[in-house]
Structures are given as C-alpha cells and as structure tokens.
C-alpha positions as CSV (number, residue, x, y, z in Angstrom):
1,M,-157.4,82.0,-39.6
2,S,-157.1,84.9,-42.0
3,T,-155.4,83.9,-45.3
4,R,-154.3,85.8,-48.4
5,I,-154.3,82.7,-50.6
6,D,-157.5,80.7,-51.5
7,P,-159.7,82.1,-48.8
8,D,-162.7,80.0,-50.0
9,G,-160.7,76.8,-49.6
10,L,-161.1,75.5,-53.2
11,R,-157.6,74.0,-53.5
12,L,-156.8,70.6,-52.2
13,P,-153.5,70.0,-50.3
14,I,-152.8,66.8,-52.3
15,K,-152.6,68.1,-55.8
16,L,-154.1,65.6,-58.1
17,D,-154.0,67.1,-61.6
18,S,-152.6,66.7,-65.1
19,A,-149.4,68.8,-64.5
20,S,-146.2,67.7,-66.3
21,N,-142.6,68.6,-65.6
22,G,-142.4,69.7,-69.3
23,E,-140.6,66.5,-70.3
24,F,-143.7,64.6,-71.2
25,E,-147.1,65.5,-72.6
26,P,-149.7,66.1,-69.8
27,V,-151.9,63.0,-69.2
28,P,-155.5,64.1,-68.5
29,L,-157.2,62.9,-65.3
30,E,-159.4,59.9,-65.5
31,S,-162.8,59.4,-63.9
32,Q,-161.4,58.0,-60.6
33,H,-159.2,61.1,-60.3
34,R,-162.0,63.5,-60.8
35,H,-164.1,61.5,-58.4
36,A,-161.3,61.6,-55.8
37,N,-161.1,65.4,-56.1
38,R,-164.8,65.9,-55.8
39,L,-165.0,63.5,-52.9
40,A,-162.1,65.2,-51.1
41,L,-163.7,68.7,-51.4
42,E,-167.1,67.4,-50.3
43,Q,-165.6,65.7,-47.3
44,A,-163.4,68.7,-46.5
45,S,-166.6,70.9,-46.4
46,A,-168.4,68.5,-44.1
47,N,-165.4,67.9,-41.8
48,A,-164.7,71.6,-41.5
49,R,-168.3,72.3,-40.5
50,R,-168.1,69.5,-37.8
51,L,-165.0,71.1,-36.4
52,G,-166.3,74.6,-36.6
53,R,-163.5,75.8,-39.0
54,S,-163.4,77.4,-42.4
55,R,-162.8,75.0,-45.2
56,R,-159.4,76.7,-46.0
57,D,-158.3,76.4,-42.4
58,F,-159.3,72.7,-42.4
59,L,-157.4,72.0,-45.7
60,V,-154.2,73.7,-44.5
61,S,-154.2,71.4,-41.4
62,A,-152.9,67.9,-41.1
63,C,-156.5,66.7,-41.1
64,G,-157.1,68.3,-44.4
65,A,-154.2,66.4,-46.1
66,A,-155.3,63.1,-44.3
67,S,-158.9,63.6,-45.4
68,T,-157.8,64.2,-49.0
69,L,-155.7,61.0,-49.1
70,L,-158.6,59.1,-47.5
71,A,-160.9,60.3,-50.4
72,M,-158.3,59.1,-52.9
73,N,-158.3,55.7,-51.2
74,Q,-162.0,55.5,-51.5
75,A,-162.1,56.6,-55.2
76,Y,-159.3,54.3,-56.2
77,A,-160.8,51.3,-54.4
78,L,-164.1,51.9,-56.3
79,A,-162.1,51.9,-59.5
80,G,-160.7,48.5,-58.6
81,Q,-157.2,49.7,-57.6
82,R,-156.5,47.8,-54.4
83,G,-152.8,47.0,-54.7
84,G,-151.8,49.9,-52.6
85,F,-153.4,52.5,-50.3
86,Y,-152.6,55.4,-48.0
87,A,-152.4,53.9,-44.5
88,I,-154.4,56.6,-42.7
89,P,-157.0,55.8,-40.0
90,R,-160.5,57.1,-40.6
91,E,-160.4,59.2,-37.4
92,A,-157.5,61.2,-38.9
93,A,-160.0,63.2,-41.0
94,L,-161.2,64.9,-37.7
95,D,-158.5,64.1,-35.1
96,G,-155.4,66.3,-35.5
97,A,-153.2,63.9,-33.5
98,A,-154.1,60.9,-35.6
99,A,-153.6,62.9,-38.8
100,A,-150.2,64.1,-37.6
101,A,-149.1,60.6,-36.8
102,A,-150.0,59.4,-40.3
103,I,-148.6,62.2,-42.5
104,E,-146.1,64.1,-40.4
105,G,-142.6,62.8,-39.6
106,Q,-139.1,63.7,-38.6
107,E,-137.2,62.0,-41.5
108,F,-134.2,63.7,-43.0
109,I,-135.4,64.6,-46.5
110,F,-132.9,65.2,-49.3
111,D,-134.6,66.0,-52.6
112,V,-132.1,65.3,-55.3
113,Q,-134.1,66.9,-58.1
114,G,-135.4,70.5,-57.9
115,H,-135.9,73.2,-60.5
116,F,-136.5,76.8,-60.9
117,V,-136.5,79.3,-63.8
118,N,-134.7,82.6,-63.7
119,P,-137.4,85.2,-64.3
120,T,-135.0,87.9,-65.5
121,G,-132.3,85.7,-67.1
122,A,-130.4,86.1,-70.4
123,W,-132.5,83.3,-72.0
124,L,-135.4,85.8,-72.3
125,K,-133.3,87.8,-74.9
126,T,-133.5,84.9,-77.3
127,L,-137.3,84.9,-77.4
128,P,-139.2,86.3,-80.4
129,P,-141.1,89.5,-79.9
130,G,-144.3,89.1,-78.0
131,A,-143.4,85.6,-76.7
132,R,-144.8,84.7,-73.3
133,P,-143.2,81.5,-72.2
134,L,-144.8,79.5,-69.4
135,R,-147.8,81.7,-69.6
136,F,-149.9,79.0,-68.1
137,T,-148.3,79.8,-64.7
138,E,-151.0,81.0,-62.3
139,T,-150.1,84.4,-60.7
140,G,-153.2,85.3,-58.8
141,S,-151.7,84.3,-55.4
142,C,-148.0,84.9,-56.3
143,A,-147.0,88.1,-54.5
144,A,-143.7,88.1,-56.4
145,A,-145.6,88.4,-59.7
146,A,-146.8,91.9,-59.0
147,L,-144.4,93.4,-61.5
148,P,-145.2,95.3,-64.7
149,G,-144.7,93.7,-68.1
150,P,-145.7,90.6,-70.1
151,L,-143.4,88.3,-68.2
152,D,-144.4,89.1,-64.6
153,H,-145.8,85.6,-64.2
154,L,-142.3,84.1,-64.3
155,Q,-141.7,85.5,-60.8
156,C,-143.8,82.6,-59.6
157,L,-140.9,80.3,-60.7
158,G,-138.0,82.3,-59.5
159,P,-135.6,81.9,-56.6
160,D,-137.7,83.5,-53.9
161,A,-140.7,81.2,-54.8
162,F,-138.3,78.2,-54.9
163,V,-137.1,78.9,-51.4
164,R,-140.7,79.3,-50.1
165,H,-142.1,76.2,-51.8
166,I,-139.2,73.9,-50.9
167,F,-138.0,75.1,-47.5
168,M,-141.1,76.8,-46.0
169,D,-144.1,74.8,-47.3
170,S,-142.5,71.4,-47.3
171,D,-140.4,69.3,-44.9
172,T,-137.5,69.2,-47.3
173,D,-134.1,69.7,-45.6
174,L,-131.7,69.7,-48.5
175,T,-132.2,69.8,-52.3
176,V,-130.2,69.7,-55.5
177,L,-130.9,72.3,-58.1
178,S,-130.9,70.6,-61.5
179,F,-131.2,71.6,-65.2
180,V,-133.2,71.1,-68.3
181,P,-131.7,70.2,-71.6
182,S,-130.9,73.1,-73.9
183,T,-128.5,74.7,-76.2
184,R,-125.7,76.6,-74.6
185,A,-127.3,80.0,-75.6
186,G,-130.8,79.1,-74.6
187,E,-130.5,77.9,-71.1
188,P,-133.5,79.0,-69.0
189,L,-131.2,78.6,-66.0
190,T,-127.4,79.1,-66.2
191,I,-125.0,77.8,-63.7
192,E,-124.2,81.4,-62.7
193,E,-127.9,82.0,-62.0
194,A,-128.2,78.7,-60.1
195,A,-125.2,79.7,-58.0
196,A,-126.9,83.0,-57.2
197,T,-130.0,81.1,-55.9
198,A,-127.7,79.0,-53.7
199,A,-126.3,82.3,-52.4
200,I,-129.8,83.4,-51.4
201,V,-130.1,80.3,-49.3
202,E,-126.6,80.8,-47.9
203,R,-127.6,84.4,-46.9
204,L,-130.4,82.8,-44.9
205,Q,-127.7,80.8,-43.2
206,G,-129.1,77.7,-44.8
207,T,-125.7,76.0,-44.7
208,H,-125.3,73.5,-47.5
209,R,-129.1,73.2,-48.0
210,L,-128.8,73.7,-51.7
211,Y,-126.5,71.7,-54.0
212,L,-125.8,72.3,-57.7
213,H,-125.7,70.1,-60.7
214,G,-123.5,71.0,-63.7
215,R,-125.4,70.5,-66.9
216,V,-123.5,68.6,-69.6
217,N,-124.8,67.4,-73.0
218,P,-121.7,65.6,-74.3
219,N,-123.1,65.4,-77.8
220,Q,-123.1,69.2,-78.0
221,D,-120.0,71.1,-78.9
222,G,-118.3,72.7,-75.9
223,D,-120.1,71.0,-73.1
224,V,-117.5,68.4,-72.1
225,E,-114.8,71.1,-72.5
226,D,-116.8,73.3,-70.1
227,M,-117.0,70.7,-67.3
228,E,-113.6,71.9,-65.9
229,R,-114.9,75.4,-65.5
230,L,-118.1,74.2,-63.8
231,A,-116.1,72.0,-61.4
232,K,-113.6,74.7,-60.5
233,D,-115.8,77.8,-60.3
234,F,-118.9,76.4,-58.8
235,R,-119.8,74.0,-56.0
236,I,-120.8,71.2,-58.4
237,A,-122.1,68.1,-56.6
238,A,-123.0,66.0,-59.7
239,W,-123.5,66.3,-63.5
240,K,-126.9,66.3,-65.2
241,T,-127.2,64.8,-68.6
242,Y,-130.0,63.8,-71.0
243,T,-129.1,60.8,-73.2
244,Q,-132.2,61.2,-75.4
245,W,-131.4,64.9,-76.2
246,G,-129.4,66.2,-79.2
247,P,-128.8,69.8,-80.3
248,G,-131.2,70.8,-83.1
249,G,-133.2,67.6,-82.8
250,A,-130.2,65.4,-83.4
251,A,-130.0,61.9,-82.1
252,G,-129.2,61.2,-78.5
253,F,-126.4,58.9,-77.2
254,F,-125.8,56.0,-74.9
255,L,-123.6,56.2,-71.8
256,D,-121.1,53.8,-73.5
257,D,-121.1,55.7,-76.8
258,E,-118.2,58.0,-77.5
259,P,-119.9,61.2,-76.1
260,G,-120.9,59.3,-73.0
261,L,-117.5,57.8,-72.5
262,K,-115.9,61.3,-72.9
263,M,-118.2,62.7,-70.3
264,I,-117.6,59.9,-67.8
265,A,-113.8,60.2,-68.2
266,E,-113.9,63.9,-67.6
267,A,-116.1,63.5,-64.5
268,R,-113.5,61.1,-63.2
269,R,-110.6,63.4,-63.9
270,L,-112.3,66.3,-62.2
271,G,-113.2,64.3,-59.1
272,V,-117.0,64.9,-59.4
273,R,-118.1,61.3,-59.8
274,N,-121.9,61.5,-59.7
275,I,-123.8,61.5,-63.0
276,A,-127.5,62.1,-62.9
277,V,-129.0,60.6,-66.1
278,H,-132.4,61.4,-67.4
279,K,-134.0,58.1,-68.4
280,G,-137.6,57.3,-69.3
281,L,-140.1,60.1,-70.0
282,P,-139.1,60.2,-73.7
283,F,-139.4,63.5,-75.4
284,G,-140.9,61.9,-78.5
285,P,-140.6,59.0,-80.9
286,N,-137.2,60.1,-82.1
287,S,-135.8,60.1,-78.6
288,Y,-137.3,56.9,-77.4
289,E,-134.3,54.6,-78.1
290,H,-131.9,56.6,-76.0
291,S,-134.4,57.2,-73.2
292,T,-134.4,53.5,-72.3
293,C,-132.0,52.1,-69.7
294,V,-130.3,49.3,-71.7
295,D,-127.0,51.1,-71.3
296,V,-127.1,51.8,-67.6
297,G,-125.9,48.4,-66.3
298,R,-123.1,48.3,-68.9
299,A,-121.9,51.7,-68.0
300,A,-122.1,51.1,-64.2
301,K,-120.2,47.8,-64.5
302,A,-117.4,49.4,-66.6
303,N,-117.1,52.4,-64.3
304,P,-117.5,51.2,-60.7
305,D,-116.0,54.4,-59.3
306,I,-118.9,56.5,-60.8
307,N,-122.3,56.8,-59.3
308,F,-125.2,56.7,-61.9
309,L,-128.3,58.4,-60.6
310,I,-131.1,57.3,-62.9
311,Y,-133.6,60.1,-62.9
312,H,-137.3,59.0,-63.1
313,S,-136.1,55.4,-62.8
314,G,-136.7,54.9,-66.5
315,Y,-140.5,55.4,-66.0
316,V,-142.6,56.0,-69.1
317,T,-146.0,57.7,-68.7
318,G,-148.8,56.0,-70.6
319,K,-147.2,52.5,-70.3
320,P,-148.5,51.0,-67.0
321,E,-146.2,49.4,-64.6
322,G,-147.1,45.8,-63.6
323,P,-145.2,42.9,-62.1
324,F,-141.5,42.7,-63.3
325,D,-141.3,41.6,-66.9
326,P,-137.8,40.7,-68.0
327,E,-138.9,41.0,-71.6
328,R,-140.0,44.6,-71.4
329,I,-137.5,47.0,-73.1
330,D,-138.6,50.2,-71.4
331,G,-139.9,51.5,-68.1
332,I,-138.7,50.5,-64.7
333,D,-138.4,46.9,-65.9
334,A,-135.7,47.9,-68.4
335,L,-133.7,49.5,-65.7
336,I,-134.0,46.5,-63.4
337,S,-133.0,44.1,-66.3
338,S,-130.1,46.2,-67.3
339,V,-128.7,46.2,-63.7
340,K,-129.4,42.5,-63.2
341,K,-127.6,41.6,-66.4
342,A,-124.6,43.6,-65.3
343,G,-124.4,41.7,-62.0
344,N,-126.2,44.2,-59.8
345,P,-123.5,46.9,-59.5
346,S,-124.0,49.0,-56.4
347,N,-123.3,52.3,-58.1
348,V,-126.8,52.6,-59.7
349,Y,-129.5,54.5,-58.0
350,A,-133.2,54.9,-59.1
351,E,-134.5,58.4,-58.5
352,L,-138.3,59.1,-58.1
353,G,-138.7,62.6,-59.5
354,S,-142.0,62.9,-61.5
355,T,-142.3,59.1,-61.3
356,W,-143.7,59.1,-57.7
357,R,-145.8,62.1,-58.5
358,F,-147.4,60.3,-61.4
359,L,-147.8,57.0,-59.5
360,M,-149.9,58.8,-56.9
361,R,-152.6,58.6,-59.5
362,N,-152.8,54.8,-59.6
363,A,-152.6,52.6,-56.4
364,D,-151.8,49.4,-58.3
365,E,-149.0,51.0,-60.4
366,A,-147.5,52.7,-57.4
367,A,-147.4,49.3,-55.6
368,H,-145.8,47.5,-58.5
369,A,-143.3,50.3,-59.2
370,L,-142.1,50.7,-55.6
371,G,-142.3,47.0,-54.9
372,K,-140.1,46.1,-58.0
373,L,-137.5,48.7,-57.1
374,L,-137.4,47.5,-53.5
375,V,-137.1,43.8,-54.4
376,H,-134.6,44.0,-57.4
377,L,-132.5,47.1,-56.6
378,G,-133.0,47.2,-52.9
379,P,-134.1,50.0,-50.4
380,E,-130.5,51.4,-50.3
381,Q,-130.6,52.2,-54.1
382,I,-133.6,54.4,-54.3
383,L,-133.4,58.2,-54.1
384,W,-136.0,60.8,-53.3
385,G,-136.7,63.5,-55.9
386,T,-139.8,65.5,-56.7
387,D,-139.1,67.6,-59.8
388,S,-140.5,70.6,-58.0
389,I,-140.9,73.6,-58.6
390,W,-142.9,72.3,-61.6
391,Y,-145.3,70.6,-59.1
392,G,-145.3,73.5,-56.7
393,S,-144.4,72.6,-53.1
394,P,-143.4,68.9,-52.8
395,Q,-145.1,68.6,-49.4
396,D,-148.0,66.6,-50.9
397,Q,-145.6,64.1,-52.5
398,I,-143.9,63.8,-49.1
399,Q,-147.2,63.2,-47.2
400,A,-148.4,60.7,-49.8
401,F,-145.1,58.7,-49.6
402,R,-145.1,58.8,-45.8
403,S,-148.4,57.0,-45.8
404,F,-148.4,54.8,-48.9
405,Q,-148.4,51.1,-48.2
406,I,-148.4,48.0,-50.5
407,S,-151.4,45.9,-49.9
408,P,-151.0,42.5,-48.1
409,E,-152.5,40.9,-51.2
410,F,-149.8,42.3,-53.5
411,R,-147.1,41.6,-50.9
412,E,-148.1,37.9,-50.7
413,R,-148.7,37.5,-54.5
414,Y,-145.5,39.3,-55.8
415,G,-143.1,39.1,-52.9
416,Y,-143.1,42.8,-52.3
417,P,-142.0,44.1,-48.9
418,E,-144.0,46.1,-46.5
419,I,-142.8,49.7,-46.7
420,T,-141.5,50.3,-43.2
421,P,-140.4,53.5,-41.5
422,E,-136.8,52.4,-42.0
423,I,-137.3,52.0,-45.7
424,R,-138.9,55.4,-46.0
425,A,-136.1,57.0,-44.1
426,K,-133.5,55.5,-46.5
427,V,-135.4,56.7,-49.5
428,F,-136.2,60.1,-48.2
429,G,-132.6,61.1,-47.5
430,L,-130.2,58.6,-45.9
431,N,-129.4,57.0,-49.3
432,A,-128.5,60.4,-50.8
433,L,-125.9,60.9,-48.0
434,K,-123.8,58.1,-49.6
435,I,-123.6,60.2,-52.8
436,Y,-123.5,63.9,-51.8
437,P,-120.8,65.2,-49.4
438,V,-122.9,66.8,-46.6
439,P,-120.6,67.8,-43.7
440,E,-121.3,66.1,-40.4
441,E,-121.6,69.4,-38.7
442,V,-124.4,70.4,-41.0
443,L,-126.4,67.3,-40.2
444,A,-125.7,67.4,-36.5
445,K,-125.9,71.1,-35.8
446,H,-127.1,73.4,-38.6
447,L,-130.1,71.8,-40.1
448,G,-132.2,71.9,-36.9
449,S,-131.2,75.4,-35.8
450,D,-130.1,77.5,-38.8
451,A,-132.1,80.6,-39.9
452,V,-134.1,78.5,-42.4
453,A,-135.2,76.1,-39.7
454,R,-136.2,79.1,-37.5
455,A,-138.0,80.8,-40.3
456,R,-139.9,77.6,-41.1
457,E,-141.0,77.1,-37.5
458,N,-142.2,80.7,-37.3
459,Y,-144.0,80.5,-40.7
460,R,-145.9,77.3,-39.7
461,N,-147.6,79.2,-36.8
462,R,-149.7,80.7,-39.6
463,P,-149.0,78.7,-42.8
464,D,-150.5,79.9,-46.1
465,P,-149.5,77.4,-48.8
466,E,-150.6,77.9,-52.4
467,F,-151.5,74.3,-53.3
468,L,-150.7,75.0,-56.9
469,T,-148.7,73.2,-59.6
470,Y,-146.8,75.1,-62.3
471,G,-146.0,72.7,-65.0
472,P,-148.0,72.5,-68.2
473,K,-151.4,70.8,-67.8
474,T,-152.7,70.6,-71.4
475,R,-151.2,69.7,-74.8
476,R,-151.2,73.4,-75.9
477,E,-149.4,74.5,-72.7
478,F,-146.9,71.6,-73.2
479,L,-146.2,72.7,-76.8
480,N,-145.7,76.3,-75.6
481,F,-143.3,75.0,-73.1
482,K,-141.3,73.1,-75.6
483,A,-141.2,76.0,-78.1
484,W,-138.8,78.0,-75.9
485,G,-136.5,75.0,-75.3
486,G,-137.8,73.6,-72.1
C-alpha cells in the first residue's frame, strides 16, 4: 500500500500523548505511557513482519489499532492499573477478523463536541505583527497547508481538515460544532464561519450531519442580547457557555446567578432549550470556583424544561478519579453530588469530551469515572464528545471506548456495571437523539447512503489517516495558545 502520510509507520493509531484541548495545561506522559508507546511500536514491527506487510500498512489496519491497545493493556497492568482494560483477544494483533470484532462496530455515533479554527478568519486581524498562533500544529502531512505565508499551518485546522478527520477517518455520523470562550471581537470562530463549514457538509449532501452551537457568555456585554440573532439567523441546536470565564479576566458566574438566569430565560423564550456548560478543566486558580458543578443540580431542578449538557462531566486533570466521594467539591464527584442533592433531575447530561481522551491514560481512573457516572447518573444521561479537531481524528477514542471494560474486581468491589453493547450504543449516540432534533428521514435514509457515506466507503479502500493531534503538548505551546484568546 503506497501512502503519502508517515510511510515509515512511526505514528501509532491510538494517540497516547500530552496533547490538550487548550483549556488545561498539558500533562506530560508518565513512564507507563512511554512504555506503552515503545511496546506498541515494537510489537507493530514484529507483527507486520509476520504478516509480510509494511509497518505503516499494519498500523492503518484494524490489527494495528488492536495491537496498540493490547500494548497499553500490558504496560498499564505492569504499572499496577488493573481496574479496567481493553477487551481485545490476543489473536486480534494478527487476525483481521478478530481485530474488527473488537474495535469496529455499527453504532450510531453523535459527537456533541467538535471544534475547528477558521484559518483565514477576521480574528487574525487582531493579532500583533509577527504573531504565529497555534504554531505547534504539524504541517508536514497536511496537504491543505501548502500555502504561502506565516499562517499556512492553520489550514490543518480548517473546515476541509475538519470534514476529513471527523467524517472520513472516523466512524462519526453526526457532530456538533462548538466554540471556545472569547471576547466578541476576538472569536477564532464566528457563527458565520461555523455556518459556512456546515454549508460545506451540506454541499456534500451530508444532510444534518453538522449541528451548530451558539456561543453565549452572559457576563459579557451584548452576548445575551445577541442570542435572538443567533437563533433566528442560524440553525442553532444549543447554546455553549463557560461559567468560569469572564471578559478581561473577570470572575465567572454560576448558572443561578443573575447572568446565568438571564441566559436561561432567553434560551427558553427563543425555544432553544439546550445549554452546553463547560465544567471542570479550570482555566486557572481564579476560575476554579465557577468551574465546579455545585450549581448544576440547583439550576436543573429550577428549570426542568431546559437540558443542561455538562461538558467534560466536571473532570479536573491532575486530580485522580477514585470511588465516589460525596465530600469532594470538584471533579465528577461534585457533579454527581450536585445532581443527587437536587433529587436526580433527568435534564442533566454528562459529556465526555477531553475527559475520556485523558482517562485513556489510566485504566483505574477510567473504570472509576465511567463506573460512577453509570451508577449515579445512569447510562441514559451520558453523552459522547471528543473535543476533536484538537485531538485529530476521534477514531482512536471511538476504538478505545468500544473495547474498554471495567474489571470484574472493580465491578464486584464498587458495584459498577459491565459496559455492555447496549450501554455503548446509548453513550455513542442514542442519548443525544433525546436532545438534538435529528429528522427521522435522516436517520432512516440519508446517513447510510448520502454522499458523505459514499465518500467514506470509497476512501476506506485506501485509507491514509494522519494519526496526529493538534492541541498544545507543552507548557510553552499552551501559553502561546492562551495568548491569542484560545
């Protein structure tokens, strides 16, 4: 198989690195992660030779992904992490049918958190001379980046790359294009530009494959007033807000503070009653208080007609997730406590964007986090999100979630359920259908046969995925990202 990208096969299909979505400082890999990567590459070399294939050809195959996850199992177990594992038989490293059975599937996948950056947008005009935002983005294998000028690398994060990563190189069926917090003048993605990307998908006859958020920071002048324009002029499916963000470094807000109440009331008036709330992943010490989930249950109980999609499920990097602790005031435990205290309202959903991607690094934490959410919120209240394009194609997150299982020991000790195909199907997409208005004809007719589906099927005869991540991977890159308002 002749490939344009990574012909030597040095990139692994399950991307275990320090990449961040730009909302938290990158966390360096630990020894077990480096061991897993080394082991995966060594085993890929040996397996490719046994099958008479190039290493790149092997890594692009289902066997390549299965072999990488098996290497992660081995490295994590040696590090004492036995609470969870990727349920993949050993023979899947060499047997294509066994690998496909473990990591491929036919689930309906609705990613409720996707991103891209407009590489030619108006936000670039606000940058100081010589600035090169997101310069850490690799461009060697990005054909769209072959443009002159100091900002050519941004093409790797633009709409064409978004479509390829999400709809060609992954099994994602539908996605929601979301926003980052920013001033009104410094948006790296405006609603007009997001709508233009949706139009690209529509021109591919990808009927209703891309939904849009409307960004609203209610503690910023003009944002609540602008909600009516967003609702009337664009196909807004939900609102995106950041409770820990304030213009110019000002304090954030709680959902039941005056700014939050104004936003909720306007969402109700406009008939768009889904609010995606960034919780967890605090931006820094000053934002910590408003990044916790203490207000979620109160707001949900007081507003039963509004759906609250809690992005990242309140997860905090650097603070390990263990068994449920009702005394903990942050993390997933704080979300669970807030909801339980409010009487378990059914209009709260825990979203997994960046959270699952980070949990893939620790089998015990992954088992605890998923187990707690399944026990205390229920399998009907968890939403699939990946925060890609920052993590490149989300296919590795999909493959890892398809095969992850909580160990029998943890299930017995903590009362966690086995993760069944039915649970995975709910999380992957069926739960999102309760929130987003996907027409029945789209589900029954278009998704399996539209031009996007046909293009994907044709592409996969000779796939050439990048296996790259695009978010900042070091503290310096993270500070560069934050400097332009990301």
